[in-house]
N, CA, C and O atoms as a MOPAC input file, in Angstrom:
PM7 MOZYME 1SCF
protein

 N    109.90800 1    62.19500 1   117.22000 1
 C    110.07000 1    62.41900 1   115.79800 1
 C    110.05900 1    61.05900 1   115.10900 1
 O    110.66300 1    60.09900 1   115.58800 1
 N    109.37700 1    60.99600 1   114.00100 1
 C    109.30000 1    59.73400 1   113.27700 1
 C    110.12200 1    59.72600 1   112.01100 1
 O    110.69000 1    58.69700 1   111.64400 1
 N    110.19300 1    60.85500 1   111.33900 1
 C    110.85300 1    60.88300 1   110.04300 1
 C    111.41500 1    62.26700 1   109.76700 1
 O    110.75600 1    63.27200 1   110.03200 1
 N    112.62800 1    62.32100 1   109.23900 1
 C    113.23800 1    63.57000 1   108.78300 1
 C    113.76100 1    63.32100 1   107.38800 1
 O    114.45300 1    62.33100 1   107.15200 1
 N    113.43600 1    64.21500 1   106.44900 1
 C    113.92900 1    64.09600 1   105.07500 1
 C    114.61900 1    65.38300 1   104.64800 1
 O    114.28800 1    66.47300 1   105.11400 1
 N    115.57000 1    65.23300 1   103.76600 1
 C    116.29600 1    66.36000 1   103.17100 1
 C    116.89900 1    67.28300 1   104.22200 1
 O    116.65500 1    68.49000 1   104.21400 1
 N    117.68300 1    66.71400 1   105.12100 1
 C    118.38100 1    67.50800 1   106.13600 1
 C    119.70100 1    68.00200 1   105.55300 1
 O    120.45500 1    67.23600 1   104.95300 1
 N    119.96300 1    69.27500 1   105.73700 1
 C    121.19000 1    69.89600 1   105.21900 1
 C    121.81600 1    70.72000 1   106.34800 1
 O    121.12300 1    71.46700 1   107.03900 1
 N    123.13100 1    70.57500 1   106.52700 1
 C    123.86200 1    71.32700 1   107.54600 1
 C    125.13900 1    71.85600 1   106.91500 1
 O    125.86400 1    71.12400 1   106.24000 1
 N    125.40200 1    73.12500 1   107.14000 1
 C    126.61700 1    73.73700 1   106.60400 1
 C    127.85100 1    73.06500 1   107.20400 1
 O    127.92100 1    72.88900 1   108.42000 1
 N    128.82100 1    72.68800 1   106.37700 1
 C    130.02800 1    72.04000 1   106.90800 1
 C    130.95600 1    73.01100 1   107.64200 1
 O    131.91900 1    72.58500 1   108.28000 1
 N    130.67000 1    74.31000 1   107.55600 1
 C    131.53100 1    75.31500 1   108.18000 1
 C    131.14900 1    75.65300 1   109.61300 1
 O    131.78200 1    76.51800 1   110.21700 1
 N    130.14100 1    75.00400 1   110.17700 1
 C    129.69300 1    75.33200 1   111.52900 1
 C    130.72800 1    74.93000 1   112.56500 1
 O    131.33200 1    73.86100 1   112.47800 1
 N    130.92200 1    75.79100 1   113.53500 1
 C    131.84800 1    75.53600 1   114.62800 1
 C    131.14100 1    75.83200 1   115.93800 1
 O    130.19000 1    76.61300 1   115.95300 1
 N    131.57600 1    75.23100 1   117.03800 1
 C    130.96500 1    75.51900 1   118.33700 1
 C    131.01300 1    77.01000 1   118.65200 1
 O    131.98800 1    77.69500 1   118.34300 1
 N    129.93600 1    77.50000 1   119.27700 1
 C    129.90000 1    78.88500 1   119.71700 1
 C    129.15600 1    79.84100 1   118.80100 1
 O    129.00100 1    81.01100 1   119.14800 1
 N    128.69000 1    79.38500 1   117.64300 1
 C    127.96700 1    80.30100 1   116.76100 1
 C    126.57500 1    80.57800 1   117.33800 1
 O    126.04200 1    79.77100 1   118.09900 1
 N    125.99100 1    81.72400 1   116.97100 1
 C    124.64300 1    82.07600 1   117.38800 1
 C    123.72100 1    81.93900 1   116.19400 1
 O    123.98000 1    82.50200 1   115.13100 1
 N    122.65500 1    81.19700 1   116.37000 1
 C    121.71500 1    80.98600 1   115.28400 1
 C    120.28100 1    81.15700 1   115.75000 1
 O    119.99300 1    81.08600 1   116.94500 1
 N    119.39300 1    81.38000 1   114.80800 1
 C    117.95900 1    81.47900 1   115.08900 1
 C    117.28100 1    80.24400 1   114.51600 1
 O    117.48200 1    79.90200 1   113.35100 1
 N    116.47900 1    79.57900 1   115.33400 1
 C    115.76200 1    78.38400 1   114.90900 1
 C    114.35500 1    78.78700 1   114.47600 1
 O    113.64500 1    79.47700 1   115.20800 1
 N    113.96300 1    78.35300 1   113.28900 1
 C    112.64200 1    78.64500 1   112.74300 1
 C    111.94200 1    77.32500 1   112.45000 1
 O    112.58600 1    76.35000 1   112.06400 1
 N    110.64500 1    77.29200 1   112.62900 1
 C    109.88300 1    76.09500 1   112.32800 1
 C    108.50000 1    76.45100 1   111.82600 1
 O    107.96600 1    77.51800 1   112.12900 1
 N    107.93300 1    75.54700 1   111.06000 1
 C    106.60000 1    75.76200 1   110.51800 1
 C    105.83200 1    74.44600 1   110.54600 1
 O    106.32200 1    73.42200 1   110.07000 1
 N    104.62800 1    74.47900 1   111.10600 1
 C    103.74500 1    73.32100 1   111.05000 1
 C    102.92500 1    73.44800 1   109.77400 1
 O    102.19600 1    74.42200 1   109.58700 1
 N    103.05100 1    72.45700 1   108.90000 1
 C    102.37200 1    72.48700 1   107.61000 1
 C    100.98000 1    71.87000 1   107.70800 1
 O    100.01900 1    72.41700 1   107.16700 1
 N    100.86700 1    70.73400 1   108.39400 1
 C     99.56500 1    70.10000 1   108.57800 1
 C     99.59800 1    69.24400 1   109.83400 1
 O    100.66300 1    68.90800 1   110.35200 1
 N     98.41500 1    68.90200 1   110.30700 1
 C     98.32200 1    68.06000 1   111.49200 1
 C     97.08700 1    67.17500 1   111.38800 1
 O     96.08900 1    67.54800 1   110.77200 1
 N     97.17100 1    66.00300 1   111.99700 1
 C     96.05300 1    65.06500 1   112.04500 1
 C     96.02500 1    64.44400 1   113.43000 1
 O     96.81700 1    64.81800 1   114.29500 1
 N     95.12600 1    63.50400 1   113.64700 1
 C     95.06700 1    62.84100 1   114.94700 1
 C     96.32800 1    62.03200 1   115.22300 1
 O     96.72300 1    61.89300 1   116.38000 1
 N     96.96800 1    61.49500 1   114.18500 1
 C     98.12800 1    60.61000 1   114.35800 1
 C     99.46700 1    61.30800 1   114.34100 1
 O    100.39000 1    60.87500 1   115.03000 1
 N     99.60400 1    62.39500 1   113.55900 1
 C    100.91400 1    63.02800 1   113.41700 1
 C    100.79800 1    64.46200 1   112.91500 1
 O     99.71600 1    64.93400 1   112.56600 1
 N    101.93900 1    65.13900 1   112.88800 1
 C    102.03500 1    66.49900 1   112.36100 1
 C    103.20300 1    66.56200 1   111.38800 1
 O    104.23200 1    65.91800 1   111.59300 1
 N    103.03300 1    67.34200 1   110.33400 1
 C    104.06300 1    67.53000 1   109.32200 1
 C    104.58600 1    68.95200 1   109.43300 1
 O    103.80900 1    69.90300 1   109.52200 1
 N    105.90400 1    69.09100 1   109.42700 1
 C    106.49100 1    70.41800 1   109.52600 1
 C    107.81400 1    70.49100 1   108.80300 1
 O    108.26700 1    69.52400 1   108.19100 1
 N    108.43000 1    71.66700 1   108.88700 1
 C    109.78000 1    71.87100 1   108.36800 1
 C    110.48100 1    72.85500 1   109.29700 1
 O    109.82900 1    73.59500 1   110.03200 1
 N    111.81000 1    72.86000 1   109.26200 1
 C    112.58000 1    73.72300 1   110.16000 1
 C    113.86400 1    74.15700 1   109.48200 1
 O    114.36100 1    73.49100 1   108.57400 1
 N    114.40000 1    75.29600 1   109.94100 1
 C    115.66000 1    75.79100 1   109.41700 1
 C    116.31700 1    76.68700 1   110.45400 1
 O    115.65400 1    77.22200 1   111.34300 1
 N    117.62100 1    76.84300 1   110.32700 1
 C    118.39800 1    77.68800 1   111.22700 1
 C    119.11200 1    78.73300 1   110.38400 1
 O    119.68700 1    78.42400 1   109.34000 1
 N    119.06500 1    79.99000 1   110.86000 1
 C    119.78000 1    81.06100 1   110.18300 1
 C    120.81800 1    81.66000 1   111.13100 1
 O    120.62700 1    81.68600 1   112.34700 1
 N    121.90200 1    82.13300 1   110.55900 1
 C    122.94000 1    82.85400 1   111.29600 1
 C    123.36300 1    84.02300 1   110.42500 1
 O    123.72600 1    83.84800 1   109.26200 1
 N    123.31300 1    85.19700 1   110.99100 1
 C    123.65600 1    86.42000 1   110.25100 1
 C    122.84400 1    86.52900 1   108.95400 1
 O    123.36400 1    86.95700 1   107.92400 1
 N    121.57700 1    86.14100 1   109.01400 1
 C    120.68100 1    86.25100 1   107.86700 1
 C    120.83400 1    85.17100 1   106.80800 1
 O    120.13100 1    85.20000 1   105.79800 1
 N    121.73400 1    84.22000 1   107.01600 1
 C    121.97500 1    83.16000 1   106.03500 1
 C    121.47500 1    81.82300 1   106.57400 1
 O    121.72400 1    81.49600 1   107.73400 1
 N    120.76900 1    81.04400 1   105.74600 1
 C    120.30600 1    79.72500 1   106.16000 1
 C    121.51400 1    78.79900 1   106.23300 1
 O    122.22800 1    78.61000 1   105.24800 1
 N    121.73200 1    78.22200 1   107.41800 1
 C    122.90900 1    77.36800 1   107.61400 1
 C    122.54300 1    75.90600 1   107.83500 1
 O    123.40900 1    75.03200 1   107.78500 1
 N    121.25700 1    75.63700 1   108.08000 1
 C    120.80100 1    74.26400 1   108.26600 1
 C    119.30500 1    74.21300 1   108.00200 1
 O    118.58900 1    75.18900 1   108.22600 1
 N    118.84100 1    73.06200 1   107.52200 1
 C    117.40400 1    72.93100 1   107.26900 1
 C    116.98700 1    71.46700 1   107.25400 1
 O    117.79500 1    70.57000 1   107.01500 1
 N    115.71300 1    71.25600 1   107.51400 1
 C    115.05000 1    69.96900 1   107.35800 1
 C    113.77000 1    70.26900 1   106.59400 1
 O    112.89600 1    70.97300 1   107.09900 1
 N    113.65400 1    69.74200 1   105.38200 1
 C    112.52200 1    70.07200 1   104.53600 1
 C    111.23500 1    69.38000 1   104.94400 1
 O    110.14500 1    69.87500 1   104.65500 1
 N    111.34800 1    68.24600 1   105.60900 1
 C    110.15700 1    67.50100 1   106.00300 1
 C    110.42100 1    66.78600 1   107.32200 1
 O    111.36000 1    65.99800 1   107.43900 1
 N    109.57400 1    67.07300 1   108.31900 1
 C    109.66000 1    66.43500 1   109.62600 1
 C    108.26500 1    65.92200 1   109.95800 1
 O    107.30200 1    66.68900 1   109.94300 1
 N    108.15100 1    64.65300 1   110.25300 1
 C    106.87400 1    64.10200 1   110.68000 1
 C    107.00000 1    63.71900 1   112.14600 1
 O    107.84100 1    62.89800 1   112.51100 1
 N    106.16200 1    64.31600 1   112.98200 1
 C    106.13200 1    64.02200 1   114.41200 1
 C    104.93700 1    63.11900 1   114.70300 1
 O    103.80400 1    63.46100 1   114.36600 1
 N    105.18000 1    61.99200 1   115.31600 1
 C    104.09000 1    61.11900 1   115.75300 1
 C    103.50100 1    61.68300 1   117.02900 1
 O    104.23100 1    62.17100 1   117.89200 1
 N    102.19600 1    61.62000 1   117.15200 1
 C    101.53200 1    62.03800 1   118.37800 1
 C    101.50800 1    60.84400 1   119.31300 1
 O    100.94400 1    59.79900 1   118.98800 1
 N    102.11400 1    61.00200 1   120.45800 1
 C    102.22600 1    59.92000 1   121.42500 1
 C    101.35900 1    60.26800 1   122.63200 1
 O    101.43800 1    61.37700 1   123.16000 1
 N    100.55000 1    59.33800 1   123.05700 1
 C     99.68700 1    59.55000 1   124.21100 1
 C    100.36600 1    59.03400 1   125.46800 1
 O    101.26300 1    58.19400 1   125.40300 1
 N     99.94000 1    59.53300 1   126.58300 1
 C    100.44400 1    59.11100 1   127.88700 1
 C    101.95300 1    59.34400 1   128.02800 1
 O    102.69900 1    58.44200 1   128.40800 1
 N    102.38100 1    60.56000 1   127.71700 1
 C    103.78800 1    60.92000 1   127.83800 1
 C    104.04100 1    61.47600 1   129.23700 1
 O    103.29000 1    62.32500 1   129.71800 1
 N    105.08100 1    61.00400 1   129.87700 1
 C    105.47800 1    61.52700 1   131.17700 1
 C    106.20000 1    62.84400 1   130.94200 1
 O    107.31400 1    62.85200 1   130.41700 1
 N    105.58000 1    63.96500 1   131.32400 1
 C    106.13700 1    65.28800 1   131.02000 1
 C    107.48500 1    65.52100 1   131.69900 1
 O    108.34200 1    66.19800 1   131.13000 1
 N    107.69500 1    64.97900 1   132.89700 1
 C    108.99400 1    65.14400 1   133.56200 1
 C    110.10300 1    64.43300 1   132.79100 1
 O    111.19100 1    64.98100 1   132.61400 1
 N    109.82600 1    63.20500 1   132.33200 1
 C    110.81900 1    62.47600 1   131.54000 1
 C    111.11800 1    63.19300 1   130.23500 1
 O    112.27200 1    63.25700 1   129.81200 1
 N    110.08400 1    63.73700 1   129.59000 1
 C    110.28200 1    64.45400 1   128.32900 1
 C    111.10200 1    65.71700 1   128.55200 1
 O    111.99100 1    66.02700 1   127.75800 1
 N    110.81400 1    66.44300 1   129.61800 1
 C    111.57600 1    67.64400 1   129.93600 1
 C    113.04100 1    67.29100 1   130.20300 1
 O    113.94000 1    67.99100 1   129.73600 1
 N    113.28500 1    66.21700 1   130.94300 1
 C    114.65600 1    65.77400 1   131.19800 1
 C    115.38600 1    65.43700 1   129.90300 1
 O    116.56600 1    65.75200 1   129.74700 1
 N    114.68100 1    64.79700 1   128.97700 1
 C    115.29100 1    64.43900 1   127.69700 1
 C    115.69400 1    65.68800 1   126.91600 1
 O    116.79100 1    65.74000 1   126.36000 1
 N    114.81500 1    66.69800 1   126.86700 1
 C    115.14600 1    67.94300 1   126.16600 1
 C    116.31600 1    68.65100 1   126.82800 1
 O    117.19800 1    69.16400 1   126.14000 1
 N    116.33500 1    68.68500 1   128.16400 1
 C    117.46600 1    69.30200 1   128.85800 1
 C    118.76500 1    68.55400 1   128.57000 1
 O    119.80800 1    69.17400 1   128.36500 1
 N    118.70400 1    67.24900 1   128.55300 1
 C    119.89400 1    66.43700 1   128.27800 1
 C    120.47000 1    66.77000 1   126.90500 1
 O    121.66800 1    67.02000 1   126.77600 1
 N    119.61000 1    66.77200 1   125.86900 1
 C    120.09400 1    67.02900 1   124.51400 1
 C    120.51000 1    68.47800 1   124.29700 1
 O    121.36800 1    68.75200 1   123.45800 1
 N    119.91800 1    69.40600 1   125.03700 1
 C    120.26000 1    70.82300 1   124.85900 1
 C    121.56400 1    71.19200 1   125.55900 1
 O    122.22400 1    72.15900 1   125.17800 1
 N    121.93500 1    70.42500 1   126.57900 1
 C    123.12600 1    70.76200 1   127.34700 1
 C    122.90000 1    71.87700 1   128.34400 1
 O    123.85100 1    72.35600 1   128.96300 1
 N    121.63800 1    72.30500 1   128.51100 1
 C    121.32300 1    73.41500 1   129.42000 1
 C    121.61800 1    73.02800 1   130.86000 1
 O    122.25600 1    73.77900 1   131.59900 1
 N    121.15200 1    71.85800 1   131.24900 1
 C    121.43500 1    71.38400 1   132.60700 1
 C    121.30200 1    69.87000 1   132.63000 1
 O    120.75300 1    69.25900 1   131.71300 1
 N    121.81800 1    69.28600 1   133.69700 1
 C    121.72500 1    67.83800 1   133.88300 1
 C    120.28400 1    67.50600 1   134.25000 1
 O    119.63100 1    68.28800 1   134.94100 1
 N    119.79200 1    66.39100 1   133.81200 1
 C    118.41900 1    65.99100 1   134.12500 1
 C    118.24400 1    65.79200 1   135.62000 1
 O    119.21100 1    65.53700 1   136.33800 1
 N    117.00100 1    65.91000 1   136.08600 1
 C    116.69700 1    65.70600 1   137.51600 1
 C    117.08000 1    64.30600 1   137.96600 1
 O    117.45500 1    64.10400 1   139.12100 1
 N    116.98900 1    63.33500 1   137.05800 1
 C    117.28800 1    61.95100 1   137.42400 1
 C    118.77200 1    61.70700 1   137.68500 1
 O    119.13200 1    60.71700 1   138.32100 1
 N    119.62900 1    62.59300 1   137.20500 1
 C    121.06500 1    62.39300 1   137.33600 1
 C    121.65800 1    63.19800 1   138.48800 1
 O    122.85800 1    63.10100 1   138.74500 1
 N    120.85500 1    63.98000 1   139.17900 1
 C    121.36500 1    64.82500 1   140.25400 1
 C    121.43800 1    64.07500 1   141.55100 1
 O    121.84800 1    64.63700 1   142.56700 1

């Protein structure tokens, strides 16, 4: 991710809530993609990012990237830490 603008998060969020993550790709080019994302809980928008620019990176190690996503998600410990 290169840039995030207008991020809003409800101050009432507590651990354990269930939410739905939504995203939309608005445009894409050879260098980057522009999108937006939001989270809803019980039909109410509780968090959003109005503008997200993702840089396209070449030569990405897919195992390292997968480990990074697992680390941030808390789903499991990365393969490198086992």
